[in-house]
C-alpha positions as CSV (number, residue, x, y, z in Angstrom):
1,M,0.0,-0.2,0.1
2,A,1.0,3.5,-0.8
3,T,2.2,5.9,2.2
4,P,0.8,9.3,2.4
5,E,3.6,10.7,1.1
6,I,4.0,8.9,-2.1
7,K,0.2,9.3,-2.5
8,E,1.0,13.2,-2.3
9,A,3.6,12.9,-4.5
10,L,1.8,11.6,-7.3
11,K,-1.6,13.8,-6.9
12,N,1.0,16.6,-7.1
13,V,2.7,14.8,-10.6
14,A,-1.0,14.5,-11.9
15,D,-1.9,18.1,-10.9
16,E,1.0,19.4,-12.9
17,V,0.1,17.1,-16.0
18,A,-3.8,18.4,-15.6
19,K,-2.5,22.1,-16.0
20,Y,0.0,21.1,-18.9
21,V,-3.2,19.2,-20.9
22,K,-5.4,22.4,-19.7
23,D,-2.6,24.9,-20.9
24,A,-2.0,23.0,-24.1
25,A,-5.6,22.6,-25.0
26,T,-6.2,26.1,-26.4
27,L,-3.0,27.9,-28.2
28,T,-3.7,31.7,-28.6
29,V,-1.4,33.8,-30.7
30,E,-1.6,37.7,-31.1
31,T,0.0,39.9,-33.4
32,Q,0.4,43.2,-32.0
33,T,1.5,46.4,-33.6
34,V,2.6,49.8,-32.3
35,E,3.1,53.0,-34.6
36,V,6.3,54.7,-33.7
37,G,6.1,57.9,-32.2
38,K,2.4,57.9,-31.6
39,T,1.6,55.6,-29.0
40,D,3.3,52.9,-26.4
41,K,-0.1,51.2,-26.6
42,P,0.1,47.9,-29.4
43,A,-2.9,47.6,-31.4
44,L,-3.7,43.7,-32.0
45,A,-3.1,43.2,-35.6
46,A,-4.1,39.5,-35.6
47,R,-5.8,36.8,-33.5
48,S,-5.4,33.1,-33.9
49,V,-6.9,30.8,-31.6
50,I,-5.9,26.7,-32.4
51,K,-7.5,24.2,-30.2
52,L,-6.2,20.8,-29.6
53,D,-9.1,18.8,-30.8
54,G,-8.1,20.8,-34.3
55,D,-10.7,23.5,-34.5
56,N,-9.2,26.9,-35.1
57,T,-10.1,30.8,-35.6
58,T,-8.2,33.4,-37.1
59,T,-9.0,37.0,-36.9
60,L,-6.8,39.1,-39.6
61,P,-7.3,42.9,-40.1
62,T,-8.4,43.6,-43.9
63,I,-8.6,47.0,-46.1
64,K,-11.1,47.2,-49.6
65,N,-9.0,47.3,-52.4
66,E,-10.3,49.4,-55.5
67,A,-12.1,46.7,-56.8
68,G,-14.1,46.4,-53.1
69,K,-12.6,43.0,-52.6
70,A,-10.9,42.6,-48.8
71,E,-7.3,42.2,-48.6
72,V,-5.0,41.5,-46.0
73,D,-1.8,42.9,-45.4
74,P,1.0,40.3,-46.4
75,V,3.8,41.7,-44.3
76,I,1.3,41.4,-41.3
77,Y,-0.2,38.3,-42.4
78,E,3.7,36.7,-42.8
79,I,4.6,37.4,-39.3
80,H,1.6,36.4,-37.9
81,M,1.9,32.8,-39.5
82,Q,5.3,32.8,-38.4
83,N,4.4,33.4,-34.9
84,V,1.5,30.8,-34.9
85,Q,4.0,28.5,-36.5
86,A,6.2,28.9,-33.4
87,A,3.7,28.7,-30.8
88,I,2.5,25.4,-32.4
89,D,5.8,24.0,-32.5
90,Y,6.4,24.8,-28.8
91,R,3.2,23.4,-27.8
92,S,4.4,20.0,-29.5
93,K,7.7,20.4,-27.6
94,I,6.1,20.3,-24.3
95,I,3.2,17.5,-25.0
96,Q,6.1,15.3,-26.1
97,S,8.1,16.2,-23.1
98,V,5.0,15.9,-20.7
99,I,4.8,12.2,-22.6
100,E,8.0,11.6,-22.1
101,V,8.1,11.9,-18.5
102,L,4.9,9.9,-17.8
103,L,5.8,6.9,-20.6
104,P,9.7,6.9,-20.4
């Protein structure tokens, strides 16, 4: 039978794993801009929310071109997508590390 100390240690490990799983379940990436010399307050330029089940939502700013079609700023888009990929890669590494600890 497990001692109270072992039970407490296992509970602490389970709590930490649950925290990591909860944190990894939804990945939010925000890309902000600041207009130099005008303000110190960043403005949200793009946002992506990616859930562990694959659902995702991305919000990008658009402007109307001369033909009236919505266009996304390609520079903001590229920077945002790099940030999204970096966050996905980081989350994958964290999840892999947790799995390696649990299933050596």
